[in-house]
C-alpha positions in Angstrom: 5.7 16.3 -35.2 5.8 13.4 -37.6 7.7 10.3 -36.7 10.3 10.7 -39.4 11.3 14.1 -38.0 11.3 12.8 -34.4 13.7 10.0 -35.3 16.0 12.5 -37.1 16.0 14.8 -34.1 16.7 12.2 -31.4 19.4 10.6 -33.5 21.1 13.9 -34.2 20.9 15.0 -30.5 23.1 11.9 -29.8 25.5 13.0 -32.6 25.0 9.7 -34.5 24.8 9.0 -38.2 22.3 6.6 -39.5 25.1 4.1 -40.0 26.3 4.4 -36.4 22.8 4.0 -35.0 22.2 1.0 -37.3 25.4 -0.6 -35.9 24.2 0.0 -32.3 20.9 -1.7 -33.2 22.5 -4.6 -35.1 20.9 -3.9 -38.4 22.2 -2.7 -41.8 22.4 1.0 -42.5 20.0 0.4 -45.4 17.4 -1.1 -43.0 17.7 1.8 -40.6 17.4 4.3 -43.5 14.2 2.6 -44.5 12.9 2.8 -40.9 13.7 6.5 -40.6 12.4 7.5 -44.1 9.3 5.3 -44.0 8.4 5.3 -40.2 4.8 4.5 -40.8 5.9 0.9 -41.3 7.7 0.7 -38.0 6.5 -1.7 -35.3 6.7 -0.8 -31.7 9.4 -3.3 -31.0 11.5 -1.6 -33.7 10.9 1.8 -31.9 12.0 0.1 -28.7 15.2 -1.0 -30.3 15.9 2.5 -31.6 15.2 4.0 -28.1 17.4 1.4 -26.4 20.3 2.1 -28.8 19.9 5.9 -28.1 19.6 5.2 -24.4 16.3 7.0 -24.1 12.9 5.8 -23.0 10.6 4.7 -25.8 8.1 7.1 -24.2 10.3 10.1 -25.2 9.9 9.2 -28.9 6.2 8.6 -28.5 5.6 11.9 -26.6 7.3 13.9 -29.4 5.3 12.1 -32.1 1.9 13.4 -33.1 -0.1 10.2 -33.3 
């Protein structure tokens, strides 16, 4: 599964909008939208922030993602 789809799935499983997740991370909704729609530019520390805000291990995101 591509990273964009993984991010959409894990966010929706927590019943969060992009705006709500952005607020939890401490970034603007526009920044989160760019992360989710262009995930190939994400750094691992940004994936860590997303995972922490979703209260899931980073490894959950990585396992779902076809690298």
